[in-house]
C-alpha positions in Angstrom: 12.2 25.2 -29.2 9.9 22.7 -27.6 6.5 24.3 -26.5 5.9 24.5 -22.7 2.7 22.4 -22.9 4.6 19.5 -24.4 7.4 19.8 -21.8 4.9 19.6 -19.0 3.1 16.8 -20.7 6.4 14.8 -20.9 7.2 15.6 -17.3 3.8 14.3 -16.3 4.2 11.1 -18.3 7.7 10.6 -16.9 6.4 11.0 -13.3 3.6 8.6 -14.0 6.1 6.0 -15.4 8.2 6.3 -12.3 5.1 5.8 -10.1 4.0 2.8 -12.2 7.5 1.3 -11.9 7.0 1.3 -8.1 8.9 4.2 -6.7 8.2 4.7 -3.0 7.5 8.5 -2.9 4.1 9.7 -1.6 3.9 12.9 -3.7 4.8 11.3 -7.0 1.2 10.7 -8.2 0.1 14.2 -7.2 3.1 15.8 -9.0 2.4 13.8 -12.2 -1.3 14.9 -12.2 -0.2 18.5 -11.5 2.3 18.4 -14.4 -0.5 17.1 -16.7 -2.8 19.9 -15.4 -0.1 22.6 -16.0 0.3 21.1 -19.5 -3.4 21.7 -20.3 -3.3 25.1 -18.6 -0.3 26.3 -20.6 -1.8 25.1 -23.8 -5.0 27.2 -23.1 -3.0 30.2 -21.8 0.3 30.3 -23.7 1.4 33.7 -22.2 2.2 32.2 -18.8 5.9 32.7 -18.0 8.2 29.9 -16.8 8.2 31.1 -13.2 4.4 31.2 -13.2 4.3 27.7 -14.6 6.6 26.4 -11.8 4.5 28.2 -9.2 1.3 26.8 -10.6 2.9 23.3 -10.6 4.0 23.6 -7.0 0.6 24.9 -5.8 -1.3 22.2 -7.7 1.0 19.5 -6.3 0.6 20.7 -2.8 -3.2 21.0 -3.2 -3.5 17.5 -4.7 -1.4 16.1 -1.8 -3.7 17.7 0.8 -6.8 16.4 -1.0 -5.4 12.9 -1.4 -4.3 12.7 2.3 -7.7 13.8 3.5 -9.4 11.3 1.2 -7.0 8.5 2.4 -7.7 9.2 6.1 -11.4 9.2 5.5 -11.2 5.9 3.7 -9.1 4.2 6.4 -11.7 5.0 9.0 -14.5 3.7 6.8 -13.0 0.2 6.5 -14.4 -2.0 9.3 -12.0 -4.4 11.0 -12.7 -8.1 10.5 -13.4 -10.0 13.7 -11.3 -13.0 12.5 -8.3 -10.9 11.2 -6.1 -11.8 14.1 -6.8 -15.6 14.2 -5.5 -18.3 11.9 -5.1 -22.1 11.9 -1.8 -24.0 11.3 -1.9 -26.1 8.1 1.6 -27.5 8.0 5.3 -26.9 8.9 6.6 -25.1 12.0 8.9 -27.9 13.1 11.3 -27.1 16.0 14.2 -26.5 13.6 12.1 -24.2 11.3 10.1 -21.1 11.9 8.4 -21.3 8.5 5.1 -22.9 7.8 1.6 -22.4 6.4 -1.6 -21.2 8.0 -5.2 -20.7 6.9 -6.2 -17.1 7.5 -9.5 -15.6 6.3 -10.2 -18.7 4.1 -6.8 -18.6 2.3 -3.6 -20.5 2.7 -0.7 -18.2 3.7 3.1 -18.6 4.2 3.9 -17.7 7.8 6.7 -17.2 10.2 6.5 -18.3 13.8 7.7 -15.4 16.0 8.6 -17.9 18.7 10.5 -20.5 16.7 11.5 -22.4 19.9 7.8 -23.4 20.2 6.5 -26.0 17.7 3.2 -25.3 16.1 1.2 -28.4 15.2 -1.3 -28.6 12.3 -4.8 -27.6 13.5 -3.5 -25.4 16.2 -4.8 -21.8 16.6 -2.4 -19.0 16.2 -2.6 -15.2 16.4 -1.7 -13.2 13.4 0.6 -10.4 14.7 1.6 -8.8 11.4 2.5 -9.2 7.8 5.8 -8.9 6.0 4.9 -8.7 2.3 2.9 -11.9 1.6 4.1 -13.7 4.7 2.2 -13.6 8.0 3.9 -13.4 11.4 2.2 -15.6 13.9 2.3 -16.6 17.6 0.8 -19.5 19.5 -2.6 -18.7 20.9 -6.0 -17.5 19.7 -9.2 -19.2 19.1 -9.7 -22.9 18.4 -10.8 -23.7 14.8 -14.4 -24.4 16.0 -14.5 -21.0 17.7 -13.2 -19.2 14.6 -16.2 -20.5 12.5 -18.7 -18.8 14.8 
């Protein structure tokens, strides 16, 4: 029979592997850490029954989720908003037939989609960054001129 600490260790490693592969589940990291913790705990106290191990795993997972959520909220508030985050300058593209082009945003060249494709955006024109879809910005005409952005 496989010892319980090894089972919990393998469960923890499997959950970490799933997290590493990019699964979109918020509690996965907390569950992996909890399983690794239960593995250590069951190695130190081998008399803990299976029901107690599962209960310990559930409590540890829930506790870690609460700690991570509080830490995440506190970090989000601590990040100051950049004054230039909503303004970009058109570099190329955005012809009348295409909504795709490139803009310079925060010193970097980005692929962008014009949210008003019927309006052509000329190189050097200021645009507002309305959002982001992966590594592509979503922009609208408007915003500050390039000289105002430098200030």
